[in-house]
C-alpha positions, 0 to 999 in steps of 0.5 A: 500500500505505497500510493500517496492517496492511501494516506491522510492527515486528520485535523482536530482541535481541542481547548487544552493541551491535556485534551490534545495529548489524551486524544493523541495517546489514544490514537497512537496506542490503538495504532490509528496514527503514526504521528500526532503533532500538537500546536497552539493556535488562535481560533476565530469562529462563530458559535451559537450566533456569537463570534469567539476568539480562543486559544486552541490546540490543533492536532495534525494526525498522520495516518492511513486513509482507510483508518479514518472511520476508526480514528474519527470514532476514537477522537469522538470518544475522547473529545470534549467539544459538543461539535468537534472539528474532525476533517481528513485531508488526502496526502497527494504526495509523500516521501516513500520512506515516510509513507512506508513508516506510516504503514509499519507503525499503523500495521 
C-alpha cells in the first residue's frame, strides 16, 4: 500500500493541551496514527450566533486513509467539544520512506 492517496492527515482541535495529548495517546496506542503533532493556535469562529476568539490546540494526525472511520470514532470518544472539528485531508504526495513508516507503525 505505497500510493500517496492511501494516506491522510486528520485535523482536530481541542481547548487544552491535556485534551490534545489524551486524544493523541489514544490514537497512537490503538495504532490509528503514526504521528500526532500538537500546536497552539488562535481560533476565530462563530458559535451559537456569537463570534469567539480562543486559544486552541490543533492536532495534525498522520495516518492511513482507510483508518479514518476508526480514528474519527476514537477522537469522538475522547473529545470534549459538543461539535468537534474532525476533517481528513488526502496526502497527494509523500516521501516513500515516510509513507512506508506510516504503514509499519499503523500495521
